[in-house]
SEBA-441833 format. One line per field, with one value per atom (N, C-alpha, C): atom name; residue in three letters; x, y, z. Coordinates in steps of 0.05 Angstrom, whole numbers. Layout:
banu <- (CA ...) $
vexfi <- (ALA ...) $
px <- (X ...) $
py <- (Y ...) $
pz <- (Z ...) $
END
This chain:
banu <- (N CA C N CA C N CA C N CA C N CA C N CA C N CA C N CA C N CA C N CA C N CA C N CA C N CA C N CA C N CA C N CA C N CA C N CA C N CA C N CA C N CA C N CA C N CA C N CA C N CA C N CA C N CA C N CA C N CA C N CA C N CA C N CA C N CA C N CA C N CA C N CA C N CA C N CA C N CA C N CA C N CA C N CA C N CA C N CA C N CA C N CA C N CA C N CA C N CA C N CA C N CA C N CA C N CA C N CA C N CA C N CA C N CA C N CA C N CA C N CA C N CA C N CA C N CA C N CA C N CA C N CA C N CA C N CA C N CA C N CA C N CA C N CA C N CA C N CA C N CA C N CA C N CA C N CA C N CA C N CA C N CA C N CA C N CA C N CA C N CA C N CA C N CA C N CA C N CA C N CA C N CA C N CA C N CA C N CA C N CA C N CA C N CA C N CA C N CA C N CA C N CA C N CA C N CA C N CA C N CA C N CA C N CA C N CA C N CA C N CA C N CA C N CA C N CA C N CA C N CA C N CA C N CA C N CA C N CA C N CA C N CA C N CA C N CA C N CA C N CA C N CA C N CA C N CA C N CA C N CA C N CA C N CA C N CA C N CA C N CA C N CA C N CA C N CA C N CA C N CA C N CA C N CA C N CA C N CA C N CA C N CA C N CA C N CA C N CA C N CA C N CA C N CA C N CA C N CA C N CA C N CA C N CA C N CA C N CA C N CA C N CA C N CA C N CA C N CA C N CA C N CA C N CA C N CA C N CA C N CA C N CA C N CA C N CA C N CA C N CA C N CA C N CA C N CA C N CA C N CA C N CA C N CA C N CA C N CA C N CA C N CA C N CA C N CA C N CA C N CA C N CA C N CA C N CA C N CA C N CA C N CA C N CA C N CA C N CA C N CA C N CA C N CA C N CA C N CA C N CA C N CA C N CA C N CA C N CA C N CA C N CA C N CA C N CA C N CA C N CA C N CA C N CA C N CA C N CA C N CA C N CA C N CA C N CA C N CA C N CA C N CA C N CA C N CA C N CA C N CA C N CA C N CA C N CA C N CA C N CA C N CA C N CA C N CA C N CA C N CA C N CA C N CA C N CA C N CA C N CA C N CA C N CA C N CA C N CA C N CA C N CA C N CA C N CA C N CA C N CA C N CA C N CA C N CA C N CA C N CA C N CA C N CA C N CA C N CA C N CA C N CA C N CA C N CA C N CA C N CA C N CA C N CA C N CA C N CA C N CA C N CA C N CA C N CA C N CA C N CA C N CA C N CA C N CA C N CA C N CA C N CA C N CA C N CA C N CA C N CA C N CA C N CA C N CA C N CA C N CA C N CA C N CA C N CA C N CA C N CA C) $
vexfi <- (MET MET MET ILE ILE ILE PRO PRO PRO ILE ILE ILE ASP ASP ASP ASP ASP ASP ALA ALA ALA ASN ASN ASN THR THR THR LEU LEU LEU ASN ASN ASN ILE ILE ILE LYS LYS LYS LEU LEU LEU PHE PHE PHE PRO PRO PRO SER SER SER TYR TYR TYR PRO PRO PRO PRO PRO PRO PRO PRO PRO PRO PRO PRO PRO PRO PRO LEU LEU LEU SER SER SER PRO PRO PRO GLN GLN GLN GLN GLN GLN VAL VAL VAL PRO PRO PRO LEU LEU LEU ALA ALA ALA THR THR THR VAL VAL VAL ASN ASN ASN LEU LEU LEU ASP ASP ASP ALA ALA ALA LEU LEU LEU LYS LYS LYS ASP ASP ASP GLU GLU GLU SER SER SER TRP TRP TRP ASP ASP ASP LEU LEU LEU THR THR THR MET MET MET LEU LEU LEU ARG ARG ARG ILE ILE ILE LEU LEU LEU PRO PRO PRO HIS HIS HIS ILE ILE ILE ASP ASP ASP GLY GLY GLY ILE ILE ILE ASN ASN ASN SER SER SER LEU LEU LEU LYS LYS LYS GLN GLN GLN ILE ILE ILE ALA ALA ALA TYR TYR TYR ARG ARG ARG ALA ALA ALA ASP ASP ASP ALA ALA ALA ASP ASP ASP TYR TYR TYR LYS LYS LYS LEU LEU LEU VAL VAL VAL ARG ARG ARG LYS LYS LYS ALA ALA ALA VAL VAL VAL GLU GLU GLU HIS HIS HIS LEU LEU LEU VAL VAL VAL TYR TYR TYR TYR TYR TYR GLY GLY GLY CYS CYS CYS VAL VAL VAL MET MET MET LEU LEU LEU MET MET MET ASP ASP ASP VAL VAL VAL TRP TRP TRP SER SER SER PHE PHE PHE GLY GLY GLY ALA ALA ALA CYS CYS CYS TYR TYR TYR ALA ALA ALA PRO PRO PRO THR THR THR GLU GLU GLU GLY GLY GLY ILE ILE ILE GLY GLY GLY GLN GLN GLN PHE PHE PHE VAL VAL VAL GLN GLN GLN ASN ASN ASN PRO PRO PRO GLU GLU GLU MET MET MET GLN GLN GLN GLU GLU GLU GLU GLU GLU GLY GLY GLY ARG ARG ARG ARG ARG ARG TYR TYR TYR LEU LEU LEU LEU LEU LEU LEU LEU LEU PRO PRO PRO GLU GLU GLU ALA ALA ALA GLN GLN GLN LYS LYS LYS ALA ALA ALA LEU LEU LEU ASN ASN ASN ALA ALA ALA VAL VAL VAL ALA ALA ALA THR THR THR GLY GLY GLY ASN ASN ASN SER SER SER SER SER SER SER SER SER THR THR THR GLY GLY GLY GLN GLN GLN SER SER SER GLY GLY GLY ASP ASP ASP GLU GLU GLU THR THR THR VAL VAL VAL ALA ALA ALA THR THR THR ASP ASP ASP LYS LYS LYS VAL VAL VAL GLU GLU GLU LYS LYS LYS ILE ILE ILE ARG ARG ARG GLU GLU GLU TYR TYR TYR LEU LEU LEU ASP ASP ASP GLY GLY GLY SER SER SER GLY GLY GLY LEU LEU LEU VAL VAL VAL GLU GLU GLU LEU LEU LEU TYR TYR TYR MET MET MET SER SER SER LEU LEU LEU ARG ARG ARG GLN GLN GLN GLY GLY GLY GLN GLN GLN SER SER SER LEU LEU LEU ARG ARG ARG SER SER SER TRP TRP TRP CYS CYS CYS LEU LEU LEU GLU GLU GLU HIS HIS HIS ALA ALA ALA ASP ASP ASP VAL VAL VAL VAL VAL VAL THR THR THR SER SER SER CYS CYS CYS VAL VAL VAL LEU LEU LEU ASP ASP ASP VAL VAL VAL ARG ARG ARG ARG ARG ARG PHE PHE PHE ILE ILE ILE HIS HIS HIS PHE PHE PHE GLY GLY GLY VAL VAL VAL VAL VAL VAL LYS LYS LYS GLY GLY GLY PHE PHE PHE LEU LEU LEU TYR TYR TYR ARG ARG ARG VAL VAL VAL HIS HIS HIS LYS LYS LYS TYR TYR TYR ALA ALA ALA ILE ILE ILE ALA ALA ALA MET MET MET GLY GLY GLY LYS LYS LYS HIS HIS HIS GLY GLY GLY GLY GLY GLY THR THR THR THR THR THR VAL VAL VAL ASP ASP ASP GLU GLU GLU GLN GLN GLN ASP ASP ASP GLU GLU GLU SER SER SER ASN ASN ASN THR THR THR LEU LEU LEU ASP ASP ASP GLY GLY GLY SER SER SER ALA ALA ALA LEU LEU LEU GLU GLU GLU ASN ASN ASN SER SER SER LEU LEU LEU LYS LYS LYS ARG ARG ARG GLY GLY GLY ARG ARG ARG ARG ARG ARG ASP ASP ASP THR THR THR LYS LYS LYS GLY GLY GLY LYS LYS LYS PRO PRO PRO GLU GLU GLU LEU LEU LEU ALA ALA ALA LYS LYS LYS TYR TYR TYR LEU LEU LEU ASP ASP ASP GLY GLY GLY MET MET MET HIS HIS HIS CYS CYS CYS PHE PHE PHE ASP ASP ASP GLU GLU GLU ILE ILE ILE CYS CYS CYS THR THR THR GLU GLU GLU LEU LEU LEU ALA ALA ALA ILE ILE ILE SER SER SER GLU GLU GLU LYS LYS LYS GLU GLU GLU LEU LEU LEU LEU LEU LEU ALA ALA ALA ARG ARG ARG LEU LEU LEU LYS LYS LYS SER SER SER TRP TRP TRP GLY GLY GLY ASP ASP ASP VAL VAL VAL GLN GLN GLN VAL VAL VAL ILE ILE ILE TYR TYR TYR ARG ARG ARG) $
px <- (-757 -771 -801 -816 -845 -860 -874 -889 -913 -917 -940 -962 -954 -973 -956 -968 -953 -930 -931 -910 -891 -897 -881 -874 -849 -839 -823 -828 -814 -791 -766 -742 -733 -730 -722 -697 -676 -652 -648 -647 -644 -615 -607 -579 -579 -561 -560 -552 -562 -557 -536 -514 -493 -491 -480 -475 -454 -456 -436 -408 -387 -360 -352 -333 -323 -307 -304 -287 -259 -248 -221 -201 -177 -155 -132 -116 -94 -74 -71 -50 -60 -86 -96 -88 -85 -75 -97 -107 -127 -114 -126 -117 -140 -135 -155 -163 -189 -199 -209 -210 -218 -199 -201 -184 -196 -184 -195 -192 -171 -167 -189 -199 -221 -247 -250 -275 -274 -250 -246 -262 -273 -289 -280 -278 -269 -288 -312 -332 -330 -312 -309 -298 -301 -290 -260 -251 -223 -205 -212 -196 -194 -216 -216 -196 -196 -179 -149 -144 -116 -105 -122 -112 -109 -124 -124 -96 -77 -51 -35 -43 -28 -40 -62 -74 -60 -39 -23 -19 -34 -31 -6 8 31 27 16 13 -11 -7 -29 -46 -68 -86 -71 -55 -40 -19 -6 14 2 -22 -36 -43 -53 -60 -35 -12 12 22 22 32 14 -12 -31 -35 -22 -24 -54 -67 -96 -102 -124 -132 -139 -129 -133 -163 -179 -207 -221 -213 -225 -216 -190 -180 -194 -198 -212 -241 -254 -281 -282 -263 -262 -257 -239 -233 -257 -272 -296 -316 -318 -336 -326 -300 -289 -294 -291 -296 -325 -342 -371 -380 -369 -377 -359 -342 -326 -304 -295 -273 -246 -244 -219 -225 -205 -207 -184 -186 -167 -147 -122 -101 -84 -66 -47 -23 -8 16 36 47 66 93 104 130 142 168 182 185 180 181 154 134 107 107 88 84 57 56 32 30 5 1 -24 -27 -51 -75 -98 -123 -135 -158 -171 -180 -180 -188 -167 -143 -122 -130 -149 -158 -173 -188 -202 -183 -161 -141 -127 -121 -108 -125 -151 -169 -180 -171 -182 -160 -156 -135 -139 -164 -169 -158 -162 -152 -121 -110 -80 -69 -83 -73 -77 -99 -103 -81 -72 -51 -24 -19 6 8 -14 -15 -11 -23 -23 5 18 42 68 66 90 101 127 139 135 133 128 148 174 193 187 179 172 147 128 103 109 127 135 149 167 181 162 141 121 106 98 84 102 127 146 150 153 156 130 107 82 77 86 81 105 128 152 166 159 171 189 214 232 238 235 242 223 200 180 189 210 219 231 239 249 277 291 318 338 350 371 361 337 327 336 350 360 337 330 308 315 340 349 341 342 334 305 288 259 254 267 263 272 294 304 284 272 253 228 219 196 201 225 233 232 241 239 210 193 165 153 159 148 160 185 197 186 181 173 143 129 101 81 89 71 65 42 35 31 44 41 61 78 98 87 66 55 41 27 14 34 57 77 89 91 102 83 57 37 37 39 37 62 84 109 108 88 85 74 84 75 78 65 66 95 103 129 152 146 166 161 179 176 178 166 168 197 213 242 255 249 261 251 225 214 229 235 249 277 290 317 315 294 291 285 271 264 279 305 320 322 321 322 298 275 250 251 258 257 277 300 321 319 298 295 283 275 264 238 223 197 174 180 159 159 136 132 122 139 132 108 106 83 57 57 33 27 48 44 28 35 21 -6 -8 -34 -55 -46 -65 -77 -60 -70 -89 -83 -100 -127 -126 -150 -169 -157 -173 -181 -170 -179 -165 -144 -130 -104 -98 -76 -86 -74 -80 -55 -57 -34 -33 -10 -5 6 -10 -1 15 31 47 37 35 25 46 48 66 51 60 48 70 67 86 80 99 95 101 115 122 105 115 100 100 119 121 97 85 63 37 36 10 8 -15 -20 -22 -6 -8 -29 -35 -55 -48 -22 -13 -16 -10 -12 -41 -60 -88 -97 -88 -96 -84 -59 -46 -61 -70 -84 -111 -123 -148 -145 -121 -116 -103 -93 -80 -100 -95 -112 -95 -106 -93 -66 -46 -20 -6 -11 1 -7 -33 -43 -32 -30 -20 10 25 53 56 38 39 33 14 8 30 43 65 89 93 114 109 83 76 80 74 78 108 125 153 164 152 162 157 135 127 136 151 160 179 175 192 183 164 154 124 110 81 68 81 69 67 88 89 73 71 59 30 14 -14 -18 3 1 10 20 31 12 -13 -33 -43 -29 -36 -60 -69 -93 -85 -60 -51 -29 -34 -14 9 31 55 49 32 26 14 -5 -18 2 19 38 57 68 87 75 50 36 30 21 14 38 60 84 103 96 113 141 144 170 169 193 195 193 188 186 213 235 261 265 256 258 239 216 197 209 221 233 256 271 292 281 259 246 235 223 212 235 257 280 290 291 300 279 254 232 235 242 244 230 214 201 176 179 157 155 131 127 114 124 113 99 73 57 48 43 33 5 -13 -40 -54) $
py <- (-390 -393 -396 -378 -377 -381 -404 -409 -391 -378 -360 -375 -387 -404 -425 -439 -461 -451 -426 -416 -396 -387 -365 -372 -366 -370 -345 -337 -314 -323 -315 -322 -298 -303 -282 -291 -275 -281 -260 -269 -251 -247 -223 -217 -207 -217 -207 -177 -164 -135 -132 -119 -114 -85 -78 -49 -38 -13 -1 -2 -5 -6 21 21 46 61 87 102 91 89 78 100 95 114 103 120 111 93 96 80 53 47 21 -1 -25 -48 -69 -76 -98 -125 -142 -170 -189 -206 -224 -245 -249 -269 -294 -292 -314 -316 -337 -340 -323 -300 -281 -292 -307 -318 -338 -352 -371 -357 -333 -318 -301 -297 -278 -287 -267 -271 -251 -259 -241 -218 -221 -199 -177 -181 -162 -135 -115 -88 -90 -75 -76 -68 -48 -39 -61 -75 -97 -119 -126 -147 -138 -112 -103 -102 -98 -94 -121 -142 -167 -179 -178 -190 -174 -150 -133 -133 -147 -149 -173 -167 -188 -184 -165 -160 -142 -132 -115 -88 -87 -62 -47 -21 -3 4 17 25 43 61 79 64 45 29 11 1 -16 0 25 42 48 52 58 33 10 -14 -24 -19 -28 -7 16 39 46 49 55 80 93 117 109 124 117 116 134 134 109 99 75 51 51 29 29 52 53 43 49 40 10 -1 -30 -45 -34 -47 -45 -23 -19 -42 -50 -72 -98 -102 -127 -127 -104 -102 -107 -96 -98 -127 -143 -171 -190 -179 -195 -210 -201 -215 -205 -181 -171 -157 -155 -138 -118 -96 -75 -77 -74 -76 -50 -48 -26 -32 -12 -16 -34 -54 -72 -59 -58 -46 -57 -62 -72 -49 -25 -2 2 -13 -10 -23 -14 -25 -39 -61 -76 -84 -86 -94 -110 -127 -144 -127 -136 -124 -142 -134 -151 -178 -180 -205 -227 -220 -240 -262 -256 -276 -299 -292 -312 -330 -318 -334 -353 -344 -360 -385 -381 -402 -419 -414 -428 -444 -470 -486 -489 -490 -492 -468 -444 -420 -420 -430 -431 -450 -473 -492 -480 -465 -452 -432 -417 -398 -411 -434 -448 -456 -466 -475 -451 -429 -406 -392 -390 -373 -388 -414 -429 -422 -421 -418 -443 -441 -465 -488 -481 -502 -517 -501 -514 -531 -522 -537 -564 -562 -587 -606 -595 -612 -626 -611 -622 -644 -640 -661 -685 -680 -701 -720 -708 -724 -739 -726 -738 -763 -761 -783 -802 -793 -810 -808 -788 -785 -760 -764 -741 -727 -740 -728 -705 -704 -683 -656 -656 -630 -613 -625 -610 -599 -610 -600 -621 -635 -654 -683 -687 -714 -726 -711 -721 -718 -739 -739 -721 -718 -702 -673 -663 -635 -631 -648 -645 -648 -667 -671 -647 -634 -611 -588 -584 -562 -568 -593 -599 -595 -601 -596 -566 -549 -520 -511 -522 -515 -521 -545 -553 -536 -528 -512 -484 -472 -443 -439 -457 -452 -470 -492 -510 -500 -510 -503 -473 -462 -433 -416 -429 -414 -393 -400 -380 -358 -365 -344 -325 -335 -318 -299 -309 -291 -267 -273 -251 -232 -244 -227 -209 -217 -201 -175 -173 -148 -127 -102 -81 -53 -34 -6 4 21 34 17 -9 -27 -33 -27 -32 -62 -70 -98 -106 -88 -93 -100 -84 -90 -117 -123 -148 -171 -169 -190 -194 -172 -175 -188 -181 -192 -222 -231 -259 -270 -264 -272 -302 -317 -346 -357 -344 -354 -345 -319 -308 -321 -328 -341 -371 -382 -411 -422 -404 -411 -427 -421 -434 -414 -389 -369 -348 -343 -321 -298 -277 -255 -240 -236 -221 -236 -262 -277 -278 -279 -278 -254 -231 -206 -205 -213 -212 -230 -253 -271 -258 -245 -232 -209 -194 -171 -181 -201 -212 -223 -237 -249 -229 -205 -184 -183 -198 -196 -181 -169 -151 -125 -103 -78 -63 -46 -30 -5 0 25 45 66 85 108 120 143 168 190 215 237 257 279 305 318 344 365 386 408 426 430 446 475 481 509 520 542 555 541 522 509 492 480 461 475 501 515 535 545 565 551 558 547 562 552 564 592 596 623 642 632 649 656 637 642 664 663 683 710 709 734 746 729 739 751 741 752 781 787 813 833 822 839 850 873 883 899 903 919 908 926 918 898 898 879 850 846 820 811 830 823 815 829 822 794 788 762 740 744 724 720 742 741 726 730 716 686 678 650 638 653 643 639 657 654 630 624 601 575 573 548 548 569 569 546 532 510 483 484 460 459 469 470 443 424 397 384 386 372 386 412 428 419 413 406 379 363 337 336 359 359 370 361 369 346 323 300 285 291 277 259 259 243 224 198 178 177 165 164 150 129 114 133 150 169 189 200 220 209 185 173 166 157 150 175 196 220 235 234 248 230 204 184 183 182 180 157 148 127 139 121 131 142 131 141 170 175 202 221 211 228 236 217 223 243 241 260 288 290 316 328 310 320 329 316 324 351 357 383 404 396 415 431 418 432 417 431 419 404 378 360 337 332 310 287 263 239 223 217 203 177 157 131 128 118 113 93) $
pz <- (-314 -339 -333 -344 -339 -366 -369 -394 -395 -418 -422 -437 -460 -475 -489 -507 -521 -537 -546 -564 -551 -527 -515 -486 -480 -453 -444 -419 -408 -391 -399 -384 -368 -342 -323 -308 -308 -293 -271 -246 -224 -216 -212 -204 -175 -159 -131 -130 -110 -106 -84 -90 -70 -64 -41 -35 -54 -60 -78 -66 -82 -71 -60 -41 -30 -51 -48 -67 -68 -92 -96 -98 -87 -88 -105 -116 -134 -121 -94 -80 -71 -75 -66 -85 -74 -90 -91 -115 -117 -115 -98 -95 -103 -122 -133 -111 -108 -89 -105 -131 -148 -171 -187 -210 -233 -237 -257 -285 -290 -317 -324 -304 -309 -315 -305 -309 -335 -345 -367 -392 -404 -429 -449 -474 -495 -500 -491 -495 -473 -454 -433 -445 -429 -436 -441 -461 -469 -446 -431 -408 -387 -382 -363 -372 -397 -407 -406 -409 -408 -380 -360 -333 -318 -327 -312 -307 -327 -322 -300 -294 -276 -247 -243 -217 -203 -188 -175 -145 -133 -105 -98 -119 -115 -127 -152 -166 -155 -151 -144 -168 -164 -186 -206 -195 -213 -228 -215 -229 -250 -244 -264 -288 -284 -307 -324 -311 -325 -341 -328 -340 -363 -359 -380 -402 -398 -417 -421 -398 -399 -382 -388 -373 -344 -325 -297 -289 -300 -293 -302 -326 -337 -320 -312 -295 -268 -257 -231 -234 -255 -260 -263 -278 -282 -255 -239 -213 -194 -196 -180 -186 -212 -219 -207 -207 -195 -165 -152 -123 -117 -134 -130 -130 -148 -150 -133 -116 -98 -110 -134 -148 -138 -127 -116 -90 -73 -50 -50 -36 -37 -14 -20 0 -1 19 19 2 -5 -21 -5 -19 -5 -3 21 25 51 50 74 94 86 105 119 112 124 152 168 195 197 211 215 244 254 282 284 304 308 316 309 318 340 350 371 360 333 320 322 332 335 354 373 391 377 356 341 326 316 302 322 346 366 373 374 383 360 336 313 299 306 293 263 254 225 210 221 208 209 230 232 210 206 186 158 154 128 123 144 142 135 147 142 112 102 74 55 62 45 44 66 67 62 57 50 22 20 -7 -23 -50 -66 -61 -56 -51 -25 -5 21 19 3 -1 -16 -35 -50 -31 -14 5 25 33 52 38 13 -1 -7 -12 -18 6 30 54 61 56 62 43 18 -1 -2 10 9 -18 -35 -61 -60 -53 -50 -76 -99 -124 -131 -118 -124 -113 -97 -87 -109 -131 -153 -148 -128 -123 -131 -112 -119 -117 -109 -106 -79 -63 -38 -17 -5 15 39 44 67 64 39 34 41 32 37 67 80 109 125 116 130 129 105 102 119 120 136 166 174 202 209 190 194 195 178 178 206 215 241 264 261 282 284 261 261 259 246 240 253 265 278 306 317 345 348 368 373 357 341 327 308 293 274 289 311 327 339 349 360 340 315 294 289 288 284 308 332 356 359 346 348 331 313 297 315 312 330 317 328 318 321 302 304 294 288 277 248 231 203 197 175 168 162 153 149 175 196 223 234 228 237 224 198 184 195 202 214 242 256 283 282 260 256 231 230 206 203 226 224 209 213 199 170 166 139 120 131 114 113 126 126 100 82 56 58 79 82 83 90 95 73 60 42 58 62 80 69 43 32 37 32 38 68 84 113 122 111 118 105 80 66 80 89 102 127 143 167 161 140 133 122 105 93 114 134 155 177 176 194 221 225 251 249 226 223 210 217 203 197 177 168 185 197 212 192 186 166 179 163 171 158 174 165 173 156 162 168 189 197 198 183 183 207 225 249 244 222 216 193 181 160 134 129 103 97 118 112 109 111 108 131 136 157 184 203 230 246 270 287 294 301 308 284 260 236 230 236 232 251 276 296 287 276 267 244 225 201 208 231 239 250 260 272 253 230 211 191 180 159 139 115 95 86 86 75 93 119 138 131 125 118 91 72 46 48 64 68 81 100 113 93 75 55 35 28 9 22 48 62 63 66 66 38 17 -10 -16 -6 -10 4 28 43 28 14 0 -29 -37 -65 -70 -92 -99 -87 -68 -55 -54 -74 -72 -73 -87 -89 -62 -46 -21 1 -1 20 27 6 11 24 26 38 67 77 104 125 123 143 161 159 175 165 141 130 107 98 75 84 80 88 69 77 60 34 34 9 -11 -2 -20 -31 -13 -22 -42 -36 -55 -82 -81 -106 -123 -110 -124 -135 -121 -129 -145 -146 -161 -150 -123 -110 -91 -83 -63 -35 -15 12 22 12 19 10 -15 -25 -11 -3 12 39 53 79 76 54 49 44 30 25 52 68 93 112 111 127 119 93 83 86 91 93 118 140 166 188 203 227 218 213 205 224 234 253 238 241 229 251 247 267 255 272 264 275 257 266 247) $
END
């Protein structure tokens, strides 16, 4: 506020300048980093108000547009604003078929007890958190179960067994490339079935803190179905006239009936993107790839 004279005052409000958000893709999942309901204002854009209930860390941008019955371009623009102001961050599609592995940042997590304690508090299931609070306060009825103190004590013992000390670090270190999250859950069934660990929060915490990354899967067609191979390119350079025309017609016949999938089999499109664009599950995608022919799936 700058006074000019006795009757006039100049009010100036400065807004911080942030870098523009990265381009958003339909398969990306917005995860709120603040309480969006607390920030909500009735004067906000209508599209923004319609999509807020669907930003839950599970729905992708395309799913949010569908569930909110809104135009995808408007939804993307609204989420870009939220990303710009740091209200949400972008995650990968949640799936038990996904693969995750530690980054070099896992060392910082290992050496930071405060971050480990923050992780324990974040990834506990609500029932386990209530049991922990109940034992700490001596009020077993707050567990919301049977009022039996043994139930709460049993859960706390499981928390200490699996998540205290190096237990949480070992769980993160056991994630690796080529192993789906489903396989990891089966391998650590004792932890998953202990009713203390929220697997989705377990993964999200590692990704948000930067010591976990998503290992994406890409498909590359080795034959003619996925597009023009190197040998075919060399052949097309030597063909002319009717021979080249026949070669192109042969390629069009090979991809007839599968034009949608063909453009994604160049190793540049991850499974998340393909499934989102074609509105199919990963199981159905794998079935199509199997019927396609010689397709190589790579992890990176």
